[in-house]
C-alpha positions, 0 to 999 in steps of 0.5 A: 433542439433538446435533444440536441443539446443534451446529447452535445452536453453529454458528449462534452462531459465525457470527453472532459472526463475522459482525459482526467488521470491520477498519477501515483507516487514512488516510496518514500521511506519513513525515518520513524519506521527505519529507527524502530527496524533497527532498534529491534534488530540492528543491536543484535545484528539481525539480518533479514530478507524478504521471501514472496510476497502475493495476494490472497485469493479473493482480494483484487489489486486493481482498484476503481475509483467513482466514474473515473474507472481503474486507478494505479496506486502503486507506480506501475506495479502491483500493490503487494510488489510496492509493498515488498519494494516498501519493506525492503527499503526499508530494512535496507535504510535501517541496514538489517536487510540481507539476500543471504539471510536464513530467515525471509519474511514474506507476505500475503496481502489480505486486504486491499481496499480504498474508499473516497467517499465522505472521509476517505479511508485505505484499509489494507491487511497483511499476513506475515510468516517467516522461516523461523515464525511460520504461522506469523500474523496478520496486520491490518491498517486502516488509514483516513484520509481527506477527500473531495466532492471531485472525483479527479480530487478524490481519486488523486487523493486515494492515490497520494494516501496510499504511500503514507497507508504503507508506512503505516502498515509497516510501522504496524508489522514493526511494532506487533509484539510478535515482529521479534519472532517473526524476524529474530 
């Protein structure tokens, strides 16, 4: 009888947790980033385009979260596609994006990690290069967020914190001392 109760309990728990899922959010541009980019490039009339954004060898873009398994943080896109589109959106909003620009900025995702235990944390690294500054520079962003005891809530918090992490990553890229060399 105890085995039957145990099996039934385990089965019910498995069915209940199998139905839980997280949902990703579309990117929301950061007004601060747009203003900062406009201030850095707009006054001089500088425009930039985007080259390719890829993940470095060994960087796994597929995240798993606790016992829930894989989670989608990028609205059905790869994280590098999400980051590239975020850059493009903010550059466009700032009036500095041009597909015809002779200077194209490219990115390579060098770190992509999320931790939902304790205080939640994202760690994202991005190497940026351009036609005018091929040696480029790397930015590493650490973004803290609230986690939860519940796997569903904790993993949804990971997903929800991805957009502000990308906003901070772009802010870190724009405020880097070599941004002018990269973009102008």
